[in-house]
Every structure is written in structure tokens, then in C-alpha cells.
C-alpha positions, 0 to 999 in steps of 0.5 A: 137163826131159825133153830137152836138145839143142843148136841150131846155125845153122851160121854160117861165115866165111872170117875167120881168127878163125873155126874154121868158114871154109867151107860144107864146114867148117859141114857136116862140123863139124855132123856131128862135133858131133852125134856128140860130143853123142850120146857126151856123152848129149845128147838132140838135135841141131838145126839152123837153116835160112837161105837166101842166107846163110853158114849151113846151108841144105839140111837133108836131106843133113845130117840123113841124114848125121848119121843114118848116123853116130849111133844114139840122138840126136834129129836135127831142124831149128828151123826149115825155112822153108816159103815155100821148100819144095815140100811133096811133094819135101820129104816124099820127102826127109824120109821118106828121111832119117828111114828112114836115121836109124831114125825119129829125125827131129824136123822143125821147120817154120814161116814162117821169119824175115826173110831175107837178101834181099827175098822170097827165096822168089820166086827159088825160083819161088814167088809168094805172090799177095796174101800179101806176107809168105808167111805164108799160103803157108807154112801152106798148104804145111805142111798139104799136107806134113802130109797127104802124110807120112801115107802115104795114096794120093792120086795117080792111077796111070798105066794103062801104068806102067813098073813094076807098081803096087799097087792104088788111088791111089798115095802118096809114097815112101818112107813113114816111119811115125811121122814125122807125129807128129814135126813141130813148128811154130816159133811166133812168136806166141800165135795161131800156137802155137794154130794149131800145136796145131789141126793136131797139131804139136809146138811150138817157141818160140825166143829171140824172139816177138811182144811181146804184153803187155809182160811179160818174155820168159820169162813171155810164152813161158810164156803161149804154151805154156799157150795152145798146150796148151789148144788141143791139149786142145780139139782132142782129140788123143790123144798128149801134145804136145812143147814146146821152147824155145831159150836161149843158156846158158853155164856159166863153167867156165874162163878161156876161158869167161869171156873169151868169155861172162863180160862180162855182155852180153845179160843182159836182154830186148831189144825190137826191130822185126822188120819195119815192123809187128811189135814183138818181144821177144828173150830174154836170154842166161845166162852164169854159174858153174853154181850161179848158172845153176841159180838163174837158170834155175829162175826161167825160167817157159818152161823150166819149162813146156817138156819140151825145152831147146835150147842155142844153140851158137856153132858158129864156135868149133869142135867141141871147144869146143862139146862142152865147152859142152854137157858143162858144162851136162849135167854141172853144171847140167841135173841140178839142173833135173830132167834125168835 
């Protein structure tokens, strides 16, 4: 395991039981947690993007702010739903945020998951045509995004520009070198993982995927990773791809940890339907004393196959407690998994 970071959904609720009661709290605490995670030695700070929900929704202002407050930690998304994005506008935002962060963005993009409203992307002005789920639209927009962040000119300059132009067709600005190799695709199936490899994107695999053969989640996810790497090799890409998996993992270090997570819930995979036709498998959570966690995680085939592990954090419990969650894993569990 080369890299360990955290993944936050940025939930907020006005409930008195939440430490994150407003959108402002969610954003500012996300920045503070990224700073704390960097100080603890974590490798990445990643954020989920959801629209029409009391969660993080507009990633680039947040990523830029974290980039300005930190210096070494990777800053990423897992994932941006491309059904909602204008890929050219997104390319400008991504280039600016990456430059502010000094080339540390790791952007996860995908079709996204079921949302809070029916066809929410239509409210953003996007019509998928004959593709009711928007999956094809998401992939085509991702392809456009990948092309324009390469920095090549494609737009015909005006013969009477307001400012002098360089010769030739014009690219989008600002351009951030290297960003193209730091784009990840969030794959929910074996086929989309292979598609990501064909397009030269790194792979993000979360805590759920299509149930494709009935085996335990971690074994299906390990198979997905194997197929992805085979497809990558077949395409002949020169660089080594990166693969991340996310997990809910809690080291039970004190009475508070045991009260929150020591009840033995979610210790098994679950099966459910994410839409009318898609059967999905949801991976188990891990919560135990550190020595027990090491034994359990050593048997997780997908964690062993990946190079990056993202720890999903309960952000509404506050920055201090989540820093404790991250520190407990980094200090008492991660070294036994081969980290550092």
C-alpha cells in the first residue's frame, strides 16, 4: 500500500447532534481536515460531489482553497458526476485549481451515482437524448475534458482580437502540465474499468459495484482491478496506472470509538438494487482493535491489489475526531499493511 488518504462526503445537517450544521461548516471543516491530515502524514484529501443535497457540490473552489493552505498532500475528488459538467468550463476550473495547488490535483470523474432528484442534470440544462441514464453523455463529456486539458489548440482565433494572440489555434487557459495523467474514472463495473484503461485514466473503485458474479465484494473488486490493468497493458500506455479503493475502517482506540463504531454493524457485504435493473454489492465496514484490523485487512484482496486506500470519514463528527480516526489508522494499522 503506497498511499493512504481520506474521503469525505461533506454531509451537513442543522441537527444539534451534528458538528457540521451548515454548508459553511462543511466547506471550512473540509479545509481544516485536509490541513490536519497533511500534518499527520496522510497522502490524500478526497471529496465526494453530490448535487441537490446537503453535501459538498462545487469542488473547485474547495480544492483551490485547500491547495492554498497545504503544500504536499494530494487533493482530489471521488467523484465528479460528468452528467452535470460543461467539460470546457470544467477544464478551466481544474487548470486554475491545479496551478494554485502546485500540480497536486487528482480528479476522479464518472457517471456518478443515483441522485437526490430525478434526472437532476436536466435542471442544469443538459439533455441526454436517447440515453436516459446519462451514462453515454457522461463518458463523451469525459472524453472532451481529457482532450482539452492536453493543452493543444483547437479554437479558431478572432481576426480582430481584444488582445494579441499567439499563432495558430487557441487552447483553453490556464493550462496545467501533467493534469491529464492525474484524472481517474470511478468505475462501478468491470466493463467501465476497462473503458477507463482504454482512455488512459487511473481507476477509482468505491465501496459498491455491480454484483457481477456473486462472490464477496473484495474478490469482485480485485477482479475488476485485474481486468483494468490487463486492459491498460493492452493499450500500451507508457506510465504505470494508479488504482484506489475506498473503505470504512475504524480503529477502536478508546470508549468514544467503541460507542460510535464498536457495535458490530455492517461487518458483512450487502446486496441491493441501485436502480430497477442493476443489482449491486456493497462492501463491508471494518471496526476493531488495531491488531484485529490488521488481520482483517490483510485478507481484503482488493486492498492488496490497489496502490491507494481512501478512508471514508464521518465528517459530521467534527475535524478533531476525524483527525483522530485518520491518525489511529496511520499510526497503528497502516505500517503493518506495508505503508511507508
